C-alpha positions as CSV (number, residue, x, y, z in Angstrom):
1,M,-6.2,-6.1,-37.4
2,Y,-9.9,-6.1,-38.8
3,R,-10.6,-3.8,-41.5
4,K,-13.5,-2.8,-43.5
5,F,-12.3,-2.3,-47.3
6,T,-14.7,0.9,-48.4
7,V,-15.3,1.4,-52.2
8,L,-13.0,4.3,-51.3
9,M,-10.1,2.3,-50.1
10,A,-10.6,-0.2,-52.8
11,A,-10.0,2.6,-55.3
12,I,-6.7,4.0,-53.3
13,S,-5.4,0.5,-53.8
14,A,-6.0,0.4,-57.3
15,A,-4.6,3.7,-57.6
16,V,-1.4,2.6,-55.7
17,I,-1.0,-0.7,-58.1
18,L,-1.6,1.6,-61.4
19,F,1.1,4.0,-60.7
20,G,3.5,2.0,-58.5
21,C,3.6,4.1,-55.7
22,S,3.3,1.0,-53.1
23,S,6.5,1.0,-50.5
24,G,6.4,-2.9,-50.8
25,K,7.0,-3.0,-47.4
26,K,5.4,-6.0,-45.1
27,E,2.9,-5.2,-42.5
28,L,2.6,-6.7,-38.9
29,Y,-0.7,-6.5,-37.1
30,I,-0.1,-6.5,-33.2
31,Y,-2.9,-6.5,-31.0
32,N,-1.5,-5.3,-27.4
33,W,-2.7,-3.9,-24.2
34,S,-1.8,0.2,-24.1
35,D,1.4,1.8,-23.1
36,Y,2.7,-1.8,-23.4
37,I,5.8,-1.5,-25.4
38,N,8.6,1.0,-25.9
39,E,7.7,2.6,-29.5
40,D,11.6,3.5,-30.2
41,L,11.9,-0.2,-30.4
42,V,8.9,-0.9,-32.6
43,K,10.6,1.7,-35.0
44,R,13.8,0.3,-34.6
45,F,12.6,-3.1,-36.2
46,E,10.4,-1.5,-38.7
47,E,14.0,0.0,-39.9
48,E,16.1,-2.9,-39.6
49,N,13.4,-5.4,-41.2
50,N,11.8,-2.6,-43.5
51,C,8.4,-3.2,-42.5
52,K,5.5,-1.6,-41.2
53,I,3.8,-2.4,-37.6
54,I,0.1,-1.7,-37.0
55,L,-0.5,-1.5,-33.4
56,D,-4.0,-2.0,-32.0
57,Y,-4.9,-1.8,-28.2
58,F,-7.4,-3.9,-26.0
59,D,-8.0,-3.2,-22.4
60,S,-9.1,-6.9,-21.2
61,N,-8.3,-10.0,-21.9
62,E,-12.1,-10.7,-22.1
63,T,-12.5,-8.0,-24.7
64,M,-9.8,-9.3,-27.0
65,Y,-10.9,-12.7,-26.9
66,A,-14.6,-11.4,-27.7
67,K,-13.3,-9.7,-30.5
68,L,-11.4,-12.8,-31.8
69,Q,-14.7,-14.8,-31.2
70,A,-16.7,-12.7,-33.2
71,G,-14.6,-12.9,-36.4
72,A,-12.1,-10.1,-36.0
73,T,-9.0,-11.0,-38.5
74,G,-5.7,-10.1,-40.0
75,Y,-3.9,-9.8,-36.5
76,D,-0.3,-11.5,-36.3
77,I,0.8,-11.3,-32.9
78,V,-1.3,-10.9,-29.6
79,F,-0.4,-10.4,-26.0
80,P,-2.9,-12.2,-23.8
81,S,-2.4,-13.0,-20.0
82,G,-1.6,-16.5,-19.0
83,Y,-5.2,-18.2,-18.5
84,M,-6.2,-16.6,-21.8
85,V,-3.6,-18.6,-23.9
86,N,-5.2,-21.7,-22.8
87,M,-8.2,-20.9,-23.9
88,M,-6.9,-19.4,-27.0
89,A,-5.3,-22.5,-27.8
90,Q,-8.1,-24.7,-27.2
91,Q,-10.5,-22.5,-29.2
92,G,-8.0,-23.5,-31.9
93,L,-6.8,-19.4,-32.5
94,L,-3.2,-20.2,-31.8
95,L,-0.3,-21.1,-33.8
96,K,1.9,-23.9,-32.3
97,L,5.5,-22.6,-32.3
98,D,8.5,-23.3,-34.4
99,Q,11.1,-22.5,-31.5
100,S,13.9,-22.8,-34.0
101,K,12.7,-19.4,-35.2
102,I,13.0,-17.9,-31.9
103,P,16.9,-18.0,-30.6
104,N,16.5,-16.0,-28.0
105,L,14.3,-18.4,-26.1
106,K,17.4,-19.0,-24.5
107,N,17.6,-15.9,-22.7
108,L,14.0,-16.2,-20.9
109,D,14.6,-16.5,-17.0
110,E,13.6,-20.1,-15.8
111,K,12.2,-18.7,-12.2
112,Y,9.3,-17.0,-14.0
113,I,8.4,-19.4,-16.8
114,P,5.8,-21.4,-14.6
115,F,3.8,-18.5,-14.3
116,S,3.1,-18.1,-18.2
117,M,1.0,-21.4,-17.7
118,D,2.5,-22.8,-20.9
119,E,5.9,-24.2,-19.5
120,N,7.3,-25.7,-22.7
121,Q,6.2,-22.5,-24.8
122,E,4.3,-24.6,-27.1
123,Y,2.1,-21.8,-27.9
124,S,3.2,-18.8,-26.1
125,V,6.5,-17.1,-24.9
126,P,6.7,-14.8,-21.7
127,Y,6.7,-11.1,-22.8
128,M,6.2,-9.2,-19.1
129,I,5.5,-10.3,-15.2
130,S,3.2,-7.8,-13.5
131,N,1.3,-7.9,-10.5
132,T,-2.0,-6.3,-9.4
133,G,-1.8,-3.8,-6.7
134,I,-3.0,-0.4,-5.4
135,G,-2.0,2.8,-6.9
136,Y,-2.6,5.6,-4.5
137,L,-1.8,9.2,-3.3
138,A,0.4,9.3,-0.4
139,S,-1.2,12.4,0.9
140,K,-4.9,11.3,0.9
141,A,-3.7,7.4,2.5
142,G,-1.6,9.2,5.4
143,D,1.3,7.7,7.1
144,D,-0.3,4.8,8.9
145,F,-1.9,3.6,5.3
146,D,-2.4,-0.2,5.8
147,P,-2.4,-1.8,2.2
148,S,-5.6,-3.8,1.9
149,W,-8.1,-4.6,-0.8
150,N,-10.6,-3.5,1.6
151,I,-9.6,0.1,1.2
152,F,-12.3,0.3,-1.4
153,A,-15.0,0.0,1.4
154,D,-14.0,3.1,3.2
155,P,-16.9,5.7,2.4
156,R,-14.3,8.3,3.1
157,Y,-12.9,8.3,-0.5
158,K,-16.5,7.5,-2.4
159,G,-16.2,8.7,-5.9
160,R,-12.4,8.7,-5.9
161,M,-11.5,5.3,-6.5
162,T,-11.5,2.8,-9.3
163,M,-11.1,-1.0,-9.7
164,L,-10.0,-2.6,-12.6
165,N,-12.6,-3.4,-15.5
166,D,-11.6,-7.1,-15.2
167,M,-14.0,-9.5,-13.8
168,R,-10.8,-11.7,-12.7
169,E,-9.0,-8.9,-11.1
170,A,-12.2,-7.6,-9.7
171,I,-13.6,-10.6,-8.2
172,G,-10.0,-11.9,-7.3
173,A,-9.6,-9.1,-4.9
174,A,-12.5,-9.6,-3.1
175,L,-11.5,-13.4,-3.0
176,K,-8.3,-12.7,-1.8
177,Y,-9.6,-10.0,0.9
178,L,-11.7,-12.9,2.1
179,G,-8.8,-15.3,2.3
180,Y,-10.0,-17.4,-0.5
181,S,-8.0,-18.7,-3.9
182,M,-8.8,-16.5,-6.7
183,N,-9.2,-19.5,-8.5
184,T,-11.8,-20.8,-6.5
185,I,-15.2,-22.4,-7.9
186,K,-16.8,-22.9,-4.8
187,S,-20.5,-21.1,-5.0
188,D,-20.5,-20.0,-1.4
189,E,-16.9,-18.2,-1.6
190,L,-18.0,-16.7,-4.8
191,E,-21.0,-15.3,-3.4
192,A,-19.2,-13.7,-0.7
193,A,-16.7,-12.1,-2.8
194,K,-19.9,-10.9,-5.1
195,K,-21.3,-9.1,-1.7
196,I,-18.1,-7.6,-0.8
197,L,-17.3,-6.6,-4.6
198,I,-21.0,-4.8,-4.9
199,G,-20.3,-2.9,-1.5
200,W,-17.1,-1.6,-2.9
201,K,-18.6,-0.8,-6.3
202,R,-20.5,1.4,-4.5
203,N,-17.7,3.8,-3.3
204,L,-15.8,3.6,-7.0
205,A,-16.0,6.5,-9.4
206,K,-16.0,3.4,-12.0
207,F,-14.5,0.1,-13.2
208,E,-11.4,1.2,-15.3
209,A,-8.8,-0.5,-16.7
210,D,-7.1,2.0,-19.1
211,Q,-7.2,5.6,-18.0
212,Y,-7.0,5.1,-14.1
213,K,-3.5,5.9,-14.0
214,N,-4.2,9.2,-15.4
215,G,-6.7,9.7,-13.1
216,L,-4.0,9.2,-10.4
217,V,-1.8,11.9,-11.9
218,S,-4.5,14.5,-12.2
219,E,-5.7,13.6,-8.8
220,E,-8.9,12.7,-9.8
221,F,-8.7,9.3,-8.2
222,Y,-6.9,8.9,-4.7
223,F,-6.9,5.0,-4.7
224,S,-6.9,3.0,-8.0
225,Q,-6.7,-1.1,-8.2
226,G,-4.1,-0.9,-11.1
227,Y,-1.2,-2.9,-12.5
228,S,1.9,-2.4,-11.2
229,G,3.7,-1.2,-14.5
230,D,1.0,1.4,-15.4
231,V,1.5,2.9,-12.0
232,Y,5.1,3.0,-11.9
233,Q,5.0,4.8,-15.4
234,V,3.0,7.6,-14.1
235,M,5.0,8.3,-10.7
236,E,7.1,11.0,-12.3
237,E,4.5,12.8,-13.3
238,N,2.9,13.1,-10.1
239,E,5.7,12.5,-6.6
240,D,2.5,11.9,-4.5
241,I,1.7,8.6,-6.2
242,N,2.9,5.1,-4.6
243,Y,2.1,1.8,-5.0
244,A,1.5,-1.0,-2.6
245,I,0.9,-4.8,-2.9
246,P,-2.4,-5.7,-0.5
247,K,-1.4,-7.5,2.9
248,E,-3.7,-9.9,1.8
249,G,-1.8,-10.7,-1.6
250,T,-2.7,-10.4,-5.2
251,T,-2.3,-11.9,-8.7
252,L,0.8,-12.4,-10.6
253,S,0.5,-12.6,-14.1
254,S,2.3,-13.0,-17.2
255,D,1.3,-11.6,-20.7
256,N,2.6,-13.8,-23.5
257,M,3.1,-13.3,-26.9
258,V,1.4,-15.8,-29.4
259,I,1.2,-15.7,-33.1
260,L,-2.6,-16.1,-34.2
261,K,-3.2,-19.1,-36.8
262,G,-4.2,-16.9,-39.3
263,S,-1.4,-14.6,-39.4
264,K,-0.3,-13.5,-43.0
265,N,3.2,-12.8,-42.0
266,T,4.5,-15.5,-39.5
267,D,8.1,-15.0,-40.2
268,L,8.0,-11.4,-39.6
269,A,5.9,-12.1,-36.3
270,Y,8.7,-14.9,-35.8
271,A,11.2,-12.1,-36.2
272,F,9.7,-9.7,-33.9
273,I,8.9,-11.8,-30.8
274,N,12.9,-12.8,-31.4
275,F,13.6,-9.2,-31.4
276,L,11.9,-8.3,-28.1
277,L,13.6,-11.3,-26.5
278,D,17.2,-9.7,-27.0
279,G,18.8,-8.8,-23.6
280,K,19.4,-5.1,-24.5
281,V,16.2,-4.8,-26.3
282,A,14.3,-6.3,-23.1
283,A,16.1,-4.2,-20.8
284,E,15.2,-1.1,-22.9
285,N,11.5,-2.2,-22.7
286,I,11.6,-2.9,-19.2
287,E,12.8,0.5,-18.4
288,Y,10.0,1.9,-20.5
289,V,6.9,0.1,-19.5
290,Y,8.3,-0.6,-15.7
291,Y,7.3,-4.3,-16.2
292,L,9.7,-7.1,-15.8
293,A,10.6,-9.0,-18.8
294,P,11.7,-12.6,-17.7
295,N,14.9,-12.1,-19.6
296,K,18.1,-13.2,-17.3
297,E,20.2,-11.5,-20.0
298,A,18.5,-8.3,-19.6
299,Y,19.2,-7.7,-15.8
300,Q,22.6,-6.6,-16.1
301,Y,21.3,-3.8,-18.2
302,L,19.1,-2.5,-15.7
303,S,19.1,1.0,-13.9
304,D,19.9,0.6,-10.2
305,E,16.3,2.2,-9.8
306,I,14.7,-0.8,-11.3
307,K,16.8,-3.5,-9.9
308,N,15.8,-1.8,-6.3
309,E,12.2,-1.8,-7.0
310,P,10.6,-5.0,-5.3
311,A,7.1,-4.6,-7.0
312,I,9.2,-5.3,-10.5
313,L,11.9,-7.7,-9.4
314,M,10.2,-9.1,-6.7
315,P,11.5,-11.0,-3.5
316,D,10.1,-14.5,-2.7
317,E,8.1,-13.1,0.1
318,I,6.0,-11.1,-2.2
319,L,5.8,-14.0,-4.6
320,N,4.7,-16.3,-2.1
321,K,1.5,-14.4,-1.8
322,C,0.7,-14.0,-5.4
323,E,-1.5,-16.3,-7.5
324,V,-1.8,-16.9,-11.1
325,L,-5.3,-16.5,-12.6
326,K,-5.8,-20.0,-14.3
327,D,-8.4,-21.0,-17.2
328,L,-11.2,-22.7,-15.1
329,G,-12.6,-24.1,-18.2
330,E,-16.6,-24.1,-18.3
331,N,-16.2,-22.9,-14.9
332,N,-15.5,-19.5,-16.3
333,E,-18.8,-19.0,-16.6
334,L,-19.1,-18.8,-12.4
335,Y,-17.0,-15.7,-12.7
336,S,-19.1,-14.1,-15.8
337,K,-22.4,-14.8,-13.9
338,I,-21.1,-13.1,-10.8
339,W,-19.4,-10.2,-13.0
340,D,-22.9,-9.5,-14.4
341,E,-24.4,-9.5,-11.3
342,V,-21.7,-6.7,-9.9
343,K,-22.4,-4.7,-13.1
344,A,-26.1,-4.9,-12.6
345,A,-26.2,-4.3,-9.0
346,K,-27.0,-0.6,-7.8
């Protein structure tokens, strides 16, 4: 974590050294999505390894990447999505993994490894598999609700809907609605998606990637583009909340664990990744975050509720409608341009 040491902090540090009050515990700095790990597991790891974990959070891959590019230092482990892993590796931000230090790699479910976009785990290890869909209030959608990305065009729900503040997810939804690939670089297809997304934007309360799920709970929002696990996490707080994968298809994402090249506690970082890959630990984590850890040893420990949920353990007919967002290299700028124009549109 990037920290600014003030004169006061320096004085406190000096006092700790002088009076011998330091615990001597190693510190592991983790940069993750919010509500994306069972904190009881964090505490368990701290106790077992006599260390302290400091968690910091980001709300989009682009936010995280920009912060690191701007010079933020001190993080050990980061949790980027697949396409972002490629970008970070190309920029020299990631440590090439020593797999001998992660023996629990053997637990990974081979079926999902291709979605990580780093099939040999050269720089990253799959953490959770998710999809993006629509969280909604069943009472507002009605019994005849036919899940489609075009729900955001419905003026009846103006001001009561949100989409993710993530350019690839938001633009990707418009592309998928139009029948195009979420990774297209064709200017006419991107232009058509921009027009659709601007039309949807006029009905949105906002682009939101963090608090939309709480808005569903409070019924401030009726429909929200969201990550599957986020929506499942809040269903118990409001029984009216449902989740659907749009009929046009959606993104399938693998969020991954990487170690930054500047990590100061590399051995501890390896130990933490290996800990999360333990079958029983992974099962506890799945039950908490409602995403799928692609861990074949974990499945036997899952509750029937999770095993029978198709948006978590996805059948092939759902998988076949999904796309992985790819790193488009210099063509990423095409999406940045479209996103800026969408954000600026009235």
